C-alpha positions as a Markdown table, in Angstrom:
| # | Residue | x | y | z |
|---|---|---|---|---|
| 1 | Met | 29.9 | -13.6 | -4.2 |
| 2 | Ala | 27.9 | -10.5 | -3.4 |
| 3 | Leu | 28.8 | -7.9 | -6.0 |
| 4 | Gln | 29.1 | -4.2 | -5.1 |
| 5 | Gly | 30.1 | -1.0 | -6.8 |
| 6 | Lys | 31.9 | -1.1 | -10.1 |
| 7 | Asp | 31.9 | -4.9 | -10.1 |
| 8 | Lys | 28.1 | -5.0 | -9.9 |
| 9 | Gln | 27.9 | -2.3 | -12.6 |
| 10 | Ile | 30.2 | -4.3 | -14.9 |
| 11 | Ile | 28.1 | -7.4 | -14.6 |
| 12 | Glu | 24.8 | -5.6 | -15.0 |
| 13 | Leu | 26.0 | -3.7 | -18.0 |
| 14 | Ser | 27.4 | -6.8 | -19.6 |
| 15 | Ile | 24.1 | -8.6 | -19.2 |
| 16 | Glu | 22.2 | -5.6 | -20.6 |
| 17 | Leu | 24.6 | -5.2 | -23.5 |
| 18 | Ala | 24.1 | -8.9 | -24.3 |
| 19 | Lys | 20.3 | -8.3 | -24.5 |
| 20 | Lys | 20.7 | -5.3 | -26.7 |
| 21 | Leu | 23.0 | -7.1 | -29.1 |
| 22 | Lys | 20.7 | -10.2 | -29.2 |
| 23 | Asp | 17.7 | -7.9 | -29.9 |
| 24 | Gln | 19.7 | -6.0 | -32.6 |
| 25 | Glu | 19.4 | -2.7 | -30.7 |
| 26 | Phe | 22.8 | -1.6 | -32.0 |
| 27 | Lys | 22.6 | 2.1 | -31.1 |
| 28 | Gln | 21.8 | 1.4 | -27.5 |
| 29 | Ala | 24.5 | -1.3 | -27.5 |
| 30 | Trp | 27.1 | 1.3 | -28.6 |
| 31 | Thr | 26.3 | 3.5 | -25.6 |
| 32 | Met | 26.5 | 0.6 | -23.2 |
| 33 | Ala | 29.7 | -0.7 | -24.6 |
| 34 | Gly | 31.3 | 2.8 | -24.0 |
| 35 | Glu | 30.1 | 2.8 | -20.4 |
| 36 | Leu | 31.5 | -0.8 | -19.9 |
| 37 | Ser | 34.8 | 0.1 | -21.5 |
| 38 | Ser | 35.1 | 3.1 | -19.2 |
| 39 | Leu | 34.4 | 0.9 | -16.1 |
| 40 | Leu | 37.1 | -1.5 | -17.2 |
| 41 | Lys | 39.8 | 1.1 | -17.5 |
| 42 | Asn | 41.2 | 0.7 | -14.0 |
| 43 | Asp | 40.7 | -3.0 | -13.5 |
| 44 | Glu | 43.2 | -3.2 | -10.6 |
| 45 | Glu | 40.5 | -2.0 | -8.2 |
| 46 | Leu | 38.0 | -4.6 | -9.3 |
| 47 | Gln | 37.1 | -7.7 | -7.1 |
| 48 | Leu | 35.8 | -9.8 | -10.0 |
| 49 | Pro | 37.9 | -12.8 | -10.9 |
| 50 | Tyr | 40.7 | -12.1 | -13.4 |
| 51 | Gln | 39.2 | -14.6 | -15.9 |
| 52 | Val | 35.8 | -12.8 | -15.8 |
| 53 | Ile | 37.4 | -9.4 | -16.4 |
| 54 | Glu | 39.5 | -10.8 | -19.3 |
| 55 | Cys | 36.5 | -12.5 | -20.9 |
| 56 | Ile | 34.4 | -9.3 | -20.8 |
| 57 | Lys | 37.3 | -7.3 | -22.3 |
| 58 | Lys | 37.7 | -9.9 | -25.0 |
| 59 | Asp | 34.0 | -9.8 | -25.8 |
| 60 | Leu | 34.1 | -6.0 | -25.8 |
| 61 | Ser | 36.9 | -6.0 | -28.3 |
| 62 | Ser | 35.0 | -8.5 | -30.5 |
| 63 | Tyr | 31.9 | -6.2 | -30.2 |
| 64 | Tyr | 33.9 | -3.2 | -31.4 |
| 65 | Glu | 35.3 | -5.1 | -34.3 |
| 66 | Met | 31.8 | -6.3 | -35.3 |
| 67 | Asn | 30.5 | -2.8 | -35.0 |
| 68 | Lys | 33.2 | -1.5 | -37.3 |
| 69 | Gln | 32.2 | -4.1 | -39.9 |
| 70 | Leu | 28.5 | -3.3 | -39.4 |
| 71 | Asn | 29.2 | 0.4 | -40.0 |
| 72 | Lys | 31.0 | -0.6 | -43.3 |
| 73 | Val | 28.0 | -2.7 | -44.4 |
| 74 | Thr | 25.6 | 0.1 | -43.5 |
| 75 | Thr | 27.6 | 2.7 | -45.5 |
| 76 | Arg | 27.7 | 0.3 | -48.5 |
| 77 | Ala | 23.9 | -0.3 | -48.3 |
| 78 | Phe | 23.3 | 3.4 | -48.3 |
| 79 | Ala | 25.5 | 3.8 | -51.4 |
| 80 | Ile | 23.7 | 1.0 | -53.2 |
| 81 | Gly | 20.4 | 2.6 | -52.2 |
| 82 | Ser | 21.5 | 5.9 | -53.6 |
| 83 | Ser | 22.6 | 4.2 | -56.8 |
| 84 | Phe | 19.1 | 2.6 | -57.1 |
| 85 | Glu | 17.5 | 6.1 | -56.7 |
| 86 | Arg | 19.8 | 7.6 | -59.4 |
| 87 | Ser | 19.1 | 4.6 | -61.8 |
| 88 | Ala | 15.3 | 4.8 | -61.3 |
| 89 | Ser | 15.0 | 8.6 | -61.7 |
| 90 | Ile | 14.4 | 8.6 | -65.4 |
């Protein structure tokens, strides 16, 4: 299957997003996830198999949930770090 247009962009972005996540480049992953989400808005015009589109949407949803949890952990780590600073400033 020769991919063109939005179909090709979706597959390429999915592959690049996978790399960013595996390399723990979360800020870049966030941007790519937004682009991918935007491309998937009108999936009626896509030529990709339905199962592929649904799997990518499911993975994207999982990514957003993971990112939400990551943000919570990052916020908590900052708070603990701030507490260490206060405790150590004698």
